[in-house]
C-alpha positions as CSV (number, residue, x, y, z in Angstrom):
1,X,39.6,15.4,-8.4
2,X,41.4,12.3,-7.0
3,X,42.2,9.5,-9.4
4,X,40.2,7.0,-7.3
5,X,37.1,9.1,-7.4
6,X,37.4,9.6,-11.2
7,X,37.7,5.9,-11.7
8,X,34.7,5.2,-9.6
9,X,32.5,7.7,-11.5
10,X,33.7,6.4,-14.8
11,X,32.8,2.8,-13.8
12,X,29.3,4.0,-13.0
13,X,28.8,5.8,-16.3
14,X,29.0,9.4,-15.0
15,X,30.1,11.5,-18.0
16,X,29.0,14.8,-16.6
17,X,28.0,16.0,-13.2
18,X,24.7,17.5,-12.2
19,X,24.4,21.3,-11.5
20,X,24.5,20.8,-7.7
21,X,27.5,18.5,-8.0
22,X,29.4,21.0,-10.1
23,X,28.6,23.8,-7.7
24,X,29.8,22.1,-4.5
25,X,33.0,20.9,-6.2
26,X,34.1,24.3,-7.4
27,X,37.8,25.0,-6.6
28,X,37.0,28.3,-4.8
29,X,34.7,26.4,-2.3
30,X,37.2,23.7,-1.4
31,X,37.2,23.1,2.3
32,X,34.6,25.8,3.1
33,X,31.3,25.4,5.0
34,X,28.4,25.1,2.7
35,X,24.6,25.6,3.0
36,X,23.2,23.9,-0.1
37,X,19.6,23.8,-1.3
38,X,18.6,21.8,-4.4
39,X,15.6,19.9,-5.6
40,X,15.1,16.3,-4.8
41,X,16.7,13.8,-7.2
42,X,19.5,16.2,-8.2
43,X,22.3,14.0,-6.8
44,X,23.0,15.7,-3.5
45,X,24.4,12.5,-2.0
46,X,27.1,12.2,-4.5
47,X,27.6,15.9,-4.3
48,X,28.6,16.1,-0.6
49,X,30.7,12.9,-1.1
50,X,32.8,14.8,-3.6
51,X,32.7,18.0,-1.6
52,X,34.3,16.5,1.5
53,X,36.8,14.4,-0.4
54,X,39.7,17.1,-0.4
55,X,39.4,17.5,3.3
56,X,39.5,13.7,3.9
57,X,42.2,12.8,1.4
58,X,44.6,15.7,2.0
59,X,47.6,15.1,-0.2
60,X,47.2,11.4,-0.3
61,X,45.5,9.5,-3.1
62,X,44.1,6.8,-0.8
63,X,42.9,6.4,2.7
64,X,45.2,5.0,5.4
65,X,44.5,2.6,8.2
66,X,41.0,3.0,9.6
67,X,40.9,4.4,13.1
68,X,38.8,7.2,14.5
69,X,36.2,8.5,11.9
70,X,37.2,11.4,9.8
71,X,33.8,12.2,8.4
72,X,30.3,12.1,9.8
73,X,27.1,12.0,7.7
74,X,23.8,12.4,9.6
75,X,20.4,11.5,7.9
76,X,16.9,11.7,9.3
77,X,15.6,8.2,8.5
78,X,17.1,4.7,8.6
79,X,16.4,4.0,4.9
80,X,18.1,7.2,3.8
81,X,21.1,6.5,6.0
82,X,21.6,3.0,4.5
83,X,21.2,4.4,1.0
84,X,23.8,7.1,1.7
85,X,26.2,4.4,3.0
86,X,25.6,2.4,-0.2
87,X,26.4,5.5,-2.4
88,X,29.6,6.4,-0.5
89,X,30.8,2.8,-0.5
90,X,31.1,2.6,-4.3
91,X,32.4,6.2,-4.5
92,X,35.2,5.6,-2.1
93,X,35.8,1.9,-2.9
94,X,38.9,2.6,-5.1
95,X,40.4,4.7,-2.3
96,X,40.1,1.9,0.3
97,X,37.6,3.7,2.6
98,X,35.8,1.9,5.4
99,X,32.2,3.0,5.8
100,X,30.3,2.2,9.0
101,X,26.7,3.0,9.9
102,X,24.8,3.5,13.2
103,X,21.1,3.6,12.8
104,X,18.1,2.9,15.0
105,X,16.7,-0.6,14.9
106,X,20.0,-2.3,14.3
107,X,22.0,-4.2,16.9
108,X,24.1,-1.7,18.9
109,X,26.7,-4.4,19.8
110,X,27.5,-5.0,16.2
111,X,27.8,-1.3,15.6
112,X,30.2,-0.9,18.6
113,X,32.4,-3.6,17.3
114,X,32.5,-2.0,13.9
115,X,33.4,1.4,15.4
116,X,36.1,-0.3,17.5
117,X,37.7,-1.8,14.4
118,X,37.9,1.6,12.9
119,X,36.1,3.5,10.1
120,X,36.9,6.5,7.9
121,X,33.3,7.6,7.4
122,X,30.3,7.0,9.7
123,X,26.7,7.4,8.4
124,X,24.2,7.7,11.3
125,X,20.8,8.8,12.4
126,X,20.7,11.4,15.1
127,X,19.3,9.4,18.0
128,X,21.5,6.4,17.7
129,X,24.6,8.5,17.1
130,X,24.0,10.4,20.3
131,X,23.7,7.1,22.2
132,X,27.1,6.0,21.0
133,X,28.6,9.4,22.0
134,X,27.2,9.2,25.5
135,X,28.4,5.6,25.9
136,X,31.9,6.5,24.7
137,X,31.9,4.0,21.9
138,X,32.8,6.5,19.2
139,X,35.7,9.0,19.1
140,X,35.0,12.3,17.4
141,X,38.3,13.9,18.0
142,X,39.6,13.2,14.5
143,X,36.6,14.5,12.6
144,X,37.4,16.7,9.6
145,X,33.9,17.0,8.1
146,X,30.3,16.8,9.2
147,X,27.4,16.6,6.7
148,X,23.7,17.1,7.7
149,X,21.6,15.5,4.9
150,X,17.9,16.6,4.7
151,X,18.5,19.0,7.6
152,X,15.0,20.5,7.4
153,X,13.4,17.1,7.8
154,X,15.5,16.4,10.9
155,X,14.3,19.6,12.5
156,X,10.7,18.8,11.6
157,X,11.1,15.3,13.2
158,X,12.3,16.9,16.5
159,X,16.0,16.1,16.3
160,X,17.2,19.6,17.1
161,X,18.5,18.7,20.6
162,X,20.3,15.7,19.2
163,X,21.9,17.6,16.4
164,X,23.1,20.4,18.7
165,X,24.5,17.8,21.1
166,X,26.4,16.1,18.3
167,X,27.8,19.3,16.8
168,X,28.9,20.6,20.2
169,X,30.8,17.4,20.8
170,X,32.5,17.6,17.3
171,X,35.8,19.5,17.0
172,X,35.5,23.2,16.1
173,X,38.0,23.0,13.3
174,X,35.9,21.0,10.8
175,X,34.0,21.5,7.6
176,X,30.2,21.6,8.1
177,X,27.9,21.0,5.2
178,X,24.1,21.4,5.4
179,X,22.1,19.9,2.5
180,X,18.4,20.6,2.4
181,X,15.6,20.8,-0.3
182,X,14.3,23.9,1.5
183,X,15.9,26.5,3.7
184,X,13.5,27.7,6.4
185,X,14.4,30.1,9.2
186,X,15.2,27.2,11.5
187,X,17.9,26.0,9.1
188,X,19.3,29.5,8.9
189,X,19.7,29.7,12.7
190,X,21.3,26.3,12.8
191,X,23.8,27.3,10.1
192,X,24.6,30.6,11.7
193,X,25.4,28.9,15.0
194,X,27.5,26.0,13.8
195,X,29.0,27.1,10.5
196,X,31.8,29.6,9.9
197,X,31.5,32.0,6.9
198,X,29.3,29.5,5.1
199,X,28.7,29.8,1.4
200,X,25.1,29.7,0.2
201,X,24.6,27.4,-2.8
202,X,21.3,27.3,-4.6
203,X,21.2,25.6,-8.0
204,X,17.5,25.6,-9.0
205,X,14.8,28.1,-8.1
206,X,11.5,26.9,-6.7
207,X,9.6,27.9,-9.9
208,X,11.6,25.4,-12.0
209,X,11.3,22.4,-9.6
210,X,10.3,19.0,-10.9
211,X,10.4,19.8,-14.6
212,X,10.7,16.0,-15.3
213,X,7.5,15.2,-13.4
214,X,4.1,15.3,-14.9
215,X,1.4,16.3,-12.3
216,X,-2.1,15.0,-12.8
217,X,-5.1,15.6,-10.5
218,X,-7.8,13.0,-10.8
219,X,-11.3,14.0,-9.7
220,X,-13.1,11.0,-8.1
221,X,-16.3,10.5,-6.1
222,X,-15.9,9.9,-2.4
223,X,-16.8,6.2,-2.6
224,X,-14.4,5.5,-5.5
225,X,-11.0,6.6,-4.0
226,X,-9.6,3.1,-3.8
227,X,-11.1,2.0,-7.1
228,X,-9.5,5.0,-8.8
229,X,-6.1,4.1,-7.4
230,X,-6.4,0.6,-8.9
231,X,-7.3,2.0,-12.3
232,X,-4.4,4.5,-12.1
233,X,-2.0,1.7,-11.4
234,X,-3.4,-0.3,-14.3
235,X,-3.5,2.6,-16.7
236,X,0.2,3.4,-16.3
237,X,1.5,-0.1,-15.5
238,X,4.7,1.4,-14.1
239,X,7.6,-1.0,-13.2
240,X,7.6,0.5,-9.7
241,X,5.0,2.7,-8.1
242,X,4.6,4.1,-4.6
243,X,1.3,5.1,-3.0
244,X,1.5,7.6,-0.1
245,X,-1.0,7.6,2.8
246,X,-1.2,9.8,5.9
247,X,-1.8,7.1,8.5
248,X,-0.6,3.6,9.2
249,X,-4.2,2.4,9.3
250,X,-4.7,3.6,5.7
251,X,-1.5,1.9,4.7
252,X,-2.6,-1.4,6.1
253,X,-6.1,-1.2,4.5
254,X,-4.7,-0.2,1.1
255,X,-2.1,-2.9,1.2
256,X,-4.7,-5.6,2.0
257,X,-7.0,-4.3,-0.8
258,X,-4.3,-4.3,-3.5
259,X,-2.9,-7.7,-2.4
260,X,-6.4,-9.2,-2.7
261,X,-6.7,-7.7,-6.2
262,X,-3.5,-9.5,-7.3
263,X,-0.9,-6.7,-7.1
264,X,2.6,-7.6,-5.8
265,X,2.6,-5.0,-3.0
266,X,4.7,-4.2,0.1
267,X,4.0,-1.8,3.0
268,X,6.4,0.7,4.5
269,X,5.6,2.6,7.7
270,X,7.0,3.5,11.1
271,X,5.4,0.6,12.9
272,X,7.5,-2.0,11.0
273,X,10.8,-3.2,12.3
274,X,14.0,-2.2,10.6
275,X,14.5,-5.6,9.0
276,X,10.9,-5.5,7.6
277,X,11.4,-2.0,6.2
278,X,14.7,-3.1,4.6
279,X,13.2,-6.2,3.1
280,X,10.3,-4.1,1.6
281,X,12.7,-1.8,-0.1
282,X,14.8,-4.7,-1.3
283,X,11.8,-6.4,-2.8
284,X,11.1,-3.2,-4.8
285,X,14.6,-3.0,-6.0
286,X,14.9,-6.6,-7.2
287,X,11.5,-6.8,-8.8
288,X,9.7,-9.1,-6.4
289,X,7.2,-6.2,-5.7
290,X,5.9,-3.5,-8.0
291,X,3.8,-1.4,-5.6
292,X,4.8,0.1,-2.3
293,X,2.2,1.6,0.0
294,X,4.0,3.9,2.5
295,X,3.6,6.8,4.9
296,X,5.8,9.9,4.7
297,X,8.7,7.9,6.2
298,X,9.6,7.1,2.6
299,X,9.1,10.6,1.3
300,X,12.8,11.7,1.9
301,X,15.8,10.6,0.0
302,X,14.6,7.1,-1.0
303,X,15.8,6.2,-4.5
304,X,14.1,3.3,-6.1
305,X,15.0,2.2,-9.7
306,X,12.3,2.5,-12.4
307,X,10.0,4.3,-10.0
308,X,7.8,6.0,-12.6
309,X,4.6,6.6,-10.7
310,X,3.7,8.3,-7.4
311,X,0.1,8.3,-6.2
312,X,-1.1,10.5,-3.4
313,X,-4.0,8.5,-2.0
314,X,-4.3,11.2,0.7
315,X,-3.1,14.8,0.2
316,X,-0.2,15.9,2.4
317,X,-0.4,18.6,4.9
318,X,1.9,21.1,3.3
319,X,3.6,21.8,-0.1
320,X,7.1,20.7,1.1
321,X,5.8,17.2,1.7
322,X,4.1,17.2,-1.7
323,X,7.4,18.1,-3.4
324,X,9.3,15.4,-1.4
325,X,6.7,12.7,-2.1
326,X,6.7,13.5,-5.8
327,X,10.5,13.7,-5.9
328,X,10.7,9.9,-5.6
329,X,10.1,9.8,-9.3
330,X,11.7,11.9,-12.1
331,X,15.2,11.5,-10.6
332,X,18.5,12.0,-12.4
333,X,16.8,13.1,-15.7
334,X,14.2,10.3,-15.8
335,X,10.5,11.1,-16.4
336,X,7.8,10.4,-13.9
337,X,4.1,10.9,-13.1
338,X,2.7,12.3,-9.8
339,X,-1.0,11.6,-9.5
340,X,-3.2,13.2,-6.9
341,X,-6.5,11.5,-6.0
342,X,-8.9,14.4,-5.3
343,X,-12.4,13.7,-4.0
344,X,-14.8,16.7,-3.8
345,X,-14.1,17.4,-0.1
346,X,-10.4,18.2,-0.7
347,X,-10.7,19.9,-4.1
348,X,-9.8,23.4,-2.7
349,X,-6.9,21.9,-0.6
350,X,-5.4,20.4,-3.7
351,X,-5.5,23.8,-5.5
352,X,-3.9,25.5,-2.5
353,X,-1.1,22.9,-2.3
354,X,-0.3,23.2,-6.0
355,X,-0.3,26.9,-5.8
356,X,2.0,27.1,-2.8
357,X,4.4,24.7,-4.5
358,X,4.3,26.6,-7.7
359,X,3.2,23.5,-9.7
360,X,0.8,23.2,-12.6
361,X,-1.3,20.0,-12.7
362,X,-3.6,18.7,-15.4
363,X,-7.1,18.1,-14.0
364,X,-8.9,15.1,-15.4
365,X,-11.3,12.3,-14.6
366,X,-9.9,9.1,-13.1
367,X,-9.2,6.4,-15.8
368,X,-12.4,4.4,-16.5
369,X,-12.4,0.7,-17.1
370,X,-12.8,1.3,-20.8
371,X,-9.8,3.6,-20.8
372,X,-7.7,1.0,-19.0
373,X,-8.7,-1.8,-21.4
374,X,-7.9,0.4,-24.4
375,X,-4.5,1.2,-22.9
376,X,-3.9,-2.5,-22.4
377,X,-4.6,-3.3,-26.0
378,X,-2.0,-0.7,-27.1
379,X,0.6,-2.2,-24.9
380,X,-0.3,-5.7,-26.0
381,X,0.4,-4.9,-29.7
382,X,3.8,-3.5,-28.8
383,X,4.9,-6.5,-26.8
384,X,8.0,-8.5,-27.7
385,X,5.9,-11.6,-28.1
386,X,5.2,-10.6,-31.7
387,X,8.7,-11.2,-32.8
388,X,8.8,-12.7,-36.4
389,X,11.4,-15.3,-35.6
390,X,10.1,-18.6,-34.3
391,X,12.3,-20.6,-31.9
392,X,13.5,-23.9,-33.4
393,X,12.5,-25.9,-30.3
394,X,8.9,-24.6,-30.5
395,X,8.5,-24.7,-34.4
396,X,6.7,-28.1,-34.4
397,X,4.3,-27.0,-31.7
398,X,3.5,-23.7,-33.6
399,X,2.8,-25.6,-36.8
400,X,0.5,-28.0,-34.9
401,X,-1.5,-25.1,-33.4
402,X,-1.8,-23.4,-36.9
403,X,-3.2,-26.7,-38.3
404,X,-5.8,-27.3,-35.6
405,X,-7.0,-23.8,-34.9
406,X,-7.9,-20.8,-36.9
407,X,-6.3,-17.4,-36.6
408,X,-9.3,-16.0,-34.8
409,X,-9.1,-18.8,-32.2
410,X,-5.4,-18.3,-31.6
411,X,-5.9,-14.5,-31.3
412,X,-8.7,-15.0,-28.8
413,X,-6.6,-17.4,-26.7
414,X,-3.7,-15.0,-26.6
415,X,-6.1,-12.1,-25.6
416,X,-7.6,-14.2,-22.9
417,X,-4.2,-15.2,-21.5
418,X,-3.1,-11.5,-21.6
419,X,-6.1,-10.3,-19.6
420,X,-5.6,-13.1,-17.1
421,X,-2.2,-11.8,-16.3
422,X,-3.5,-8.3,-15.4
423,X,-5.9,-7.2,-12.8
424,X,-9.3,-6.3,-14.0
425,X,-10.1,-2.5,-13.8
426,X,-12.9,-1.1,-11.7
427,X,-16.0,0.7,-12.8
428,X,-16.2,4.2,-11.6
429,X,-19.2,6.4,-11.0
430,X,-19.5,9.7,-12.8
431,X,-18.1,12.5,-10.6
432,X,-20.6,15.0,-12.0
433,X,-23.5,12.7,-11.7
434,X,-26.3,14.3,-9.6
435,X,-27.8,12.2,-6.8
436,X,-30.8,10.3,-7.8
437,X,-34.0,12.0,-6.9
438,X,-36.8,9.8,-5.6
439,X,-39.7,9.6,-7.9
440,X,-43.1,10.8,-7.0
441,X,-45.0,8.0,-5.2
442,X,-48.2,8.5,-7.3
443,X,-51.6,7.0,-6.6
444,X,-51.7,4.8,-3.6
445,X,-54.1,2.6,-1.5
446,X,-54.1,2.4,2.3
447,X,-54.2,-0.9,4.2
448,X,-54.9,-1.3,7.9
449,X,-53.4,-3.9,10.3
450,X,-54.6,-4.6,13.8
451,X,-52.1,-3.9,16.5
452,X,-50.2,-0.7,17.2
453,X,-47.8,0.5,19.8
454,X,-49.6,-1.4,22.4
455,X,-48.8,-4.7,20.6
456,X,-45.2,-3.7,19.8
457,X,-45.7,-2.7,16.2
458,X,-42.9,-0.5,14.7
459,X,-42.3,0.6,11.1
460,X,-38.9,-1.0,11.0
461,X,-40.6,-4.4,11.7
462,X,-43.6,-3.9,9.4
463,X,-41.6,-2.9,6.3
464,X,-39.5,-6.1,5.9
465,X,-42.5,-8.3,6.7
466,X,-44.7,-6.8,4.0
467,X,-41.9,-6.7,1.5
468,X,-41.1,-10.4,2.1
469,X,-44.7,-11.8,2.3
470,X,-46.1,-9.4,-0.4
471,X,-43.3,-9.8,-2.9
472,X,-42.8,-6.1,-2.9
473,X,-39.9,-3.7,-3.0
474,X,-39.3,-1.0,-0.4
475,X,-40.0,1.6,-3.1
476,X,-43.5,0.2,-3.5
477,X,-44.4,1.1,0.1
478,X,-45.1,4.7,1.1
479,X,-45.9,5.9,4.6
480,X,-46.3,3.7,7.6
481,X,-48.3,5.1,10.5
482,X,-48.6,3.3,13.8
483,X,-51.3,4.3,16.3
484,X,-51.9,2.9,19.7
485,X,-54.2,0.0,18.6
486,X,-53.9,0.0,14.8
487,X,-51.3,0.5,12.0
488,X,-51.8,1.9,8.6
489,X,-49.7,1.1,5.5
490,X,-49.6,3.0,2.2
491,X,-48.9,0.9,-0.9
492,X,-48.5,2.0,-4.5
493,X,-51.6,1.3,-6.5
494,X,-49.8,-0.4,-9.3
495,X,-48.2,-2.9,-6.8
496,X,-51.5,-3.9,-5.1
497,X,-52.2,-6.8,-7.5
498,X,-48.8,-8.2,-6.8
499,X,-49.5,-8.0,-3.0
500,X,-52.9,-9.7,-3.4
501,X,-51.4,-12.6,-5.5
502,X,-48.6,-13.2,-3.0
503,X,-50.9,-13.3,0.0
504,X,-53.6,-15.9,0.7
505,X,-57.3,-15.3,0.0
506,X,-57.8,-14.1,3.5
507,X,-55.0,-11.5,3.2
508,X,-53.1,-12.6,6.4
509,X,-49.6,-11.8,7.4
510,X,-47.5,-13.4,10.1
511,X,-49.3,-14.8,13.1
512,X,-52.6,-14.6,11.2
513,X,-52.8,-10.8,11.3
514,X,-55.4,-9.7,8.6
515,X,-54.5,-6.9,6.2
516,X,-57.6,-5.0,5.3
517,X,-58.0,-2.6,2.3
518,X,-59.4,0.8,3.2
519,X,-61.7,2.9,1.1
520,X,-60.0,6.1,1.9
521,X,-56.9,7.5,3.6
522,X,-57.1,7.2,7.4
523,X,-57.4,10.3,9.6
524,X,-54.0,10.7,11.1
525,X,-55.0,13.7,13.3
526,X,-53.8,13.2,16.8
527,X,-56.6,15.2,18.4
528,X,-56.4,17.7,21.2
529,X,-53.5,17.3,23.6
530,X,-54.3,16.2,27.1
531,X,-54.2,18.9,29.8
532,X,-50.9,19.6,31.5
533,X,-50.3,18.6,35.1
534,X,-49.6,22.2,36.2
535,X,-53.0,23.3,34.9
536,X,-51.6,25.5,32.1
537,X,-53.1,25.2,28.6
538,X,-51.3,22.9,26.3
539,X,-48.9,24.3,23.7
540,X,-50.7,24.7,20.4
541,X,-47.7,24.5,18.2
542,X,-44.9,26.6,16.7
543,X,-47.4,28.2,14.3
544,X,-49.4,29.8,17.1
545,X,-46.4,31.5,18.6
546,X,-45.9,35.1,17.6
547,X,-42.9,35.8,15.5
548,X,-40.0,37.5,17.0
549,X,-39.8,41.0,15.5
550,X,-36.3,42.0,16.6
551,X,-34.6,43.7,19.5
552,X,-35.9,47.1,18.6
553,X,-39.5,45.9,18.7
554,X,-39.4,45.0,22.4
555,X,-41.7,47.1,24.6
556,X,-40.0,49.5,27.0
557,X,-39.5,48.1,30.5
558,X,-41.2,51.1,32.3
559,X,-43.2,48.7,34.5
560,X,-40.1,47.3,36.1
561,X,-40.7,47.2,39.9
562,X,-38.3,49.0,42.1
563,X,-35.5,47.1,43.9
564,X,-37.0,45.3,47.0
565,X,-33.8,44.6,48.8
566,X,-33.4,44.7,52.6
567,X,-33.7,48.3,53.7
568,X,-30.8,49.9,55.5
569,X,-31.1,50.3,59.3
570,X,-30.8,53.9,60.5
571,X,-28.1,54.5,63.1
572,X,-29.0,54.5,66.8
573,X,-27.5,56.8,69.3
574,X,-27.2,55.3,72.8
575,X,-26.5,57.9,75.5
576,X,-25.3,60.3,72.8
577,X,-22.2,58.2,72.4
578,X,-21.0,57.3,68.8
579,X,-20.9,53.5,69.7
580,X,-20.7,50.8,67.1
581,X,-24.2,49.9,65.7
582,X,-23.8,46.2,66.5
583,X,-23.1,46.8,70.3
584,X,-25.2,48.1,73.1
585,X,-24.1,49.7,76.4
586,X,-23.9,48.0,79.7
587,X,-22.9,49.2,83.2
588,X,-19.5,48.4,84.3
589,X,-19.4,46.8,87.8
590,X,-16.2,48.5,88.6
591,X,-17.7,51.8,87.6
592,X,-16.4,54.6,85.4
593,X,-16.8,54.8,81.7
594,X,-19.2,52.9,79.4
595,X,-18.5,49.5,78.2
596,X,-20.1,47.7,75.3
597,X,-20.8,44.1,74.5
598,X,-22.3,42.3,71.6
599,X,-26.1,42.4,71.6
600,X,-28.0,39.1,71.5
601,X,-24.9,37.1,70.7
602,X,-23.5,34.0,72.2
603,X,-19.8,33.3,72.8
604,X,-18.1,31.3,70.1
605,X,-18.2,27.6,70.9
606,X,-16.5,24.7,69.3
607,X,-17.9,21.2,68.9
608,X,-17.3,20.5,72.6
609,X,-19.4,23.5,73.7
610,X,-16.7,25.3,75.6
611,X,-16.3,29.0,74.9
612,X,-13.1,30.2,73.2
613,X,-10.7,31.9,75.5
614,X,-11.2,33.0,79.1
615,X,-14.5,34.6,80.2
616,X,-14.5,38.3,80.4
617,X,-16.4,38.5,83.7
618,X,-14.6,39.0,87.0
619,X,-14.8,36.0,89.3
620,X,-13.2,35.5,92.7
621,X,-12.8,31.8,92.1
622,X,-10.4,32.3,89.2
623,X,-6.8,32.1,90.4
624,X,-4.8,35.2,89.3
625,X,-1.8,34.8,87.0
626,X,1.3,33.9,88.9
627,X,4.5,35.2,87.3
628,X,7.3,32.7,86.7
629,X,10.3,32.6,89.1
630,X,13.4,34.3,87.8
631,X,16.0,32.0,86.3
632,X,18.5,33.0,89.0
633,X,16.4,31.4,91.7
634,X,16.3,28.1,90.0
635,X,18.9,25.6,91.3
636,X,21.4,24.2,88.9
637,X,20.7,20.9,87.2
638,X,22.7,18.1,88.9
639,X,21.9,15.3,86.5
640,X,20.8,11.8,87.3
641,X,24.0,10.7,88.8
642,X,24.7,14.0,90.6
643,X,27.4,15.2,88.2
644,X,28.1,18.9,88.0
645,X,26.4,20.9,85.3
646,X,28.2,21.7,82.1
647,X,29.6,25.2,82.4
648,X,30.5,26.0,78.8
649,X,32.6,25.0,75.8
650,X,35.9,25.9,77.4
651,X,35.2,23.8,80.4
652,X,34.8,20.6,78.4
653,X,37.8,18.2,78.7
654,X,39.5,17.3,75.5
655,X,39.1,13.8,74.0
656,X,42.3,11.9,74.4
657,X,41.2,8.8,72.4
658,X,41.9,5.1,73.2
659,X,42.3,4.2,76.8
660,X,42.8,7.8,77.8
661,X,39.5,8.9,76.4
662,X,36.0,9.0,77.9
663,X,35.2,6.4,80.5
664,X,32.9,3.6,79.6
665,X,29.3,4.0,80.5
666,X,28.1,2.4,83.6
667,X,27.2,-1.2,83.1
668,X,29.4,-1.7,79.9
669,X,32.2,-3.8,81.1
670,X,33.1,-5.1,77.7
671,X,34.5,-2.3,75.4
672,X,33.8,-4.3,72.2
673,X,30.1,-4.1,72.7
674,X,29.7,-0.5,73.2
675,X,29.0,0.4,69.5
676,X,28.4,-1.2,66.1
677,X,31.1,-0.6,63.5
678,X,30.0,1.5,60.5
679,X,29.0,-0.2,57.3
680,X,32.0,-1.1,55.2
681,X,34.5,-0.6,58.0
682,X,36.7,-3.1,59.9
683,X,34.7,-5.7,61.6
684,X,31.4,-5.1,59.7
685,X,29.5,-8.2,58.6
686,X,29.6,-9.0,54.8
687,X,26.4,-8.1,52.8
688,X,23.9,-10.8,52.5
689,X,23.2,-12.4,49.1
690,X,25.1,-12.6,45.9
691,X,26.7,-9.3,44.7
692,X,24.7,-7.9,41.8
693,X,27.5,-6.2,40.0
694,X,31.3,-5.8,39.9
695,X,31.0,-2.7,42.0
696,X,29.2,-4.5,44.8
697,X,31.5,-7.5,44.5
698,X,34.5,-5.3,45.0
699,X,32.9,-3.6,48.0
700,X,32.1,-7.0,49.6
701,X,35.7,-8.2,49.1
702,X,37.0,-5.0,50.7
703,X,34.7,-5.6,53.7
704,X,35.9,-9.2,54.1
705,X,39.5,-8.2,54.1
706,X,38.9,-5.4,56.5
707,X,39.6,-2.5,54.1
708,X,37.8,-0.4,51.5
709,X,37.0,-1.4,48.0
710,X,39.6,-0.8,45.3
711,X,39.2,2.5,43.4
712,X,37.5,2.6,40.0
713,X,39.7,2.9,36.9
714,X,39.2,6.1,35.0
715,X,37.4,5.7,31.6
716,X,39.9,6.2,28.7
């Protein structure tokens, strides 16, 4: 290893390398193409930085003057690209490397100027890098190494065409490294096409992934998902936490809810600009925000310090996304917690995802408000506020407080201040609580009210009116039946005294409508149905319809009538001649043979009424067809001015040009007016208006001077 790299690692406190870093820096793999798969948080960024170093340094200890880039690192997201640039900057700082970046959302003009000044390593996203290549603002001729970080994610995001274009433009003699957490078939095909004799490096098996992450699946009721997230945040009180959602709308709603509850929260999604996304991550790094609500745009490669808690507000679509989300915590040997919020509707999906990912989760109820308060008390007793030493500047104030207040008062004041600093937890409903069954209505009394459907009475209007004026609850009212001219209301017998006390002595409701007590339940029978308009008897109800006994119980269809289609017409022989059936014979006027014509049919006529074609009858008035005269009898064409006809190509005089050419046409005495010069030629008028570009300006200058525009300079 080069001295500059060893010094950089020592300054960062790296005593030993991780397994993936040791594997890719093995002496036998120096300079070879690698296909590396390792779990998230294993130090892949530093690994490929060390792997490509021998190819970049060569025999030198430091980098020379920055010109065309020697290494290219491609990442799927902007945040990951910026993070990779930061890691490589401190790794190659002692060697004097210049690191440039080209990512979407940044000013392309600044990137072009940085590339023009020269860079040893370029970190880029696929789309922006392809733009620079097509514009000619980056030179790939000096490339020695190409690294694809999170290659599987780039293929999932649809960057296959961009990657193939970039790799085709890169020199063939290069070192190509593919780093990915998983190696699906698509990655294998890409490696087979663009790598030469690649070495497969796999450091950790899938069964041992995320050993430093504790998985917890919290069962919650459907209406307590957001409340459970608040309690989980309060229960762990992690320095940094990230909440993953599936949609931008959920991110916005969750961010607003947490902000209203007093959490320092930022949002991270694809709809934000690059500056907003960068500021959100920076707020998490410097402590201005403790919670980040994000979509899966932050699930790959993002490394936040002290990120000890990951919450899946919505379950991901596959196990790979679950692993990458959870991999934001438990990085580089640190411990972390990955909490899944599981309402009953997605319980089976959570089990499938955990099984596919070969993970074991602890199933539990979401932390209740009591559990959060108890955890707060434990943390409160371990705070550094209880240090035995008293600051000299505050000693007098402490003595004054001890004199004026008792120990209980001081402890209560401290507890009150402690709780004011923290968000209050939410009360959660029991997940296993059965839905409340409505109690039996019991004895009741019916009341009648004048006015029914004819007066516009409806149950939705009667219920609030009786509850308001009778001082009753909706549970005190049973059935409400509205007839054409009268309405009936059932009220619980125990609530009738309350109704009578609330109403006047005359028991009137709005608009003076009297409410009368009935001695017995009304008859709600609708009576016989009116006769149908078609004279058939009215339908008596579903109960009167015979039950369907099955397909085998159907009676045989022996009474099916025979087919009553149009009978076929027997053939008719006319004069013992096998004539077509749709024609009948007629006598030919010229005699001989039998002719046939359509029977009872009219000739085809268009909209104008004229028959199609010539009539088939012989008529002396019709002029017979006259054959055309032979071509030899036709006189030769003499032309308008009596010139002889053109006899062939060999007879045409040759064009002499200038004054010895064709004579001018009759009437054209001025030769300068016989034609308009072509556009851009000598004598053509200049184009109107201001030229819109350098190309048009050059063309207009050429026209003015009587020549063509100067040729374009070839692109270097």
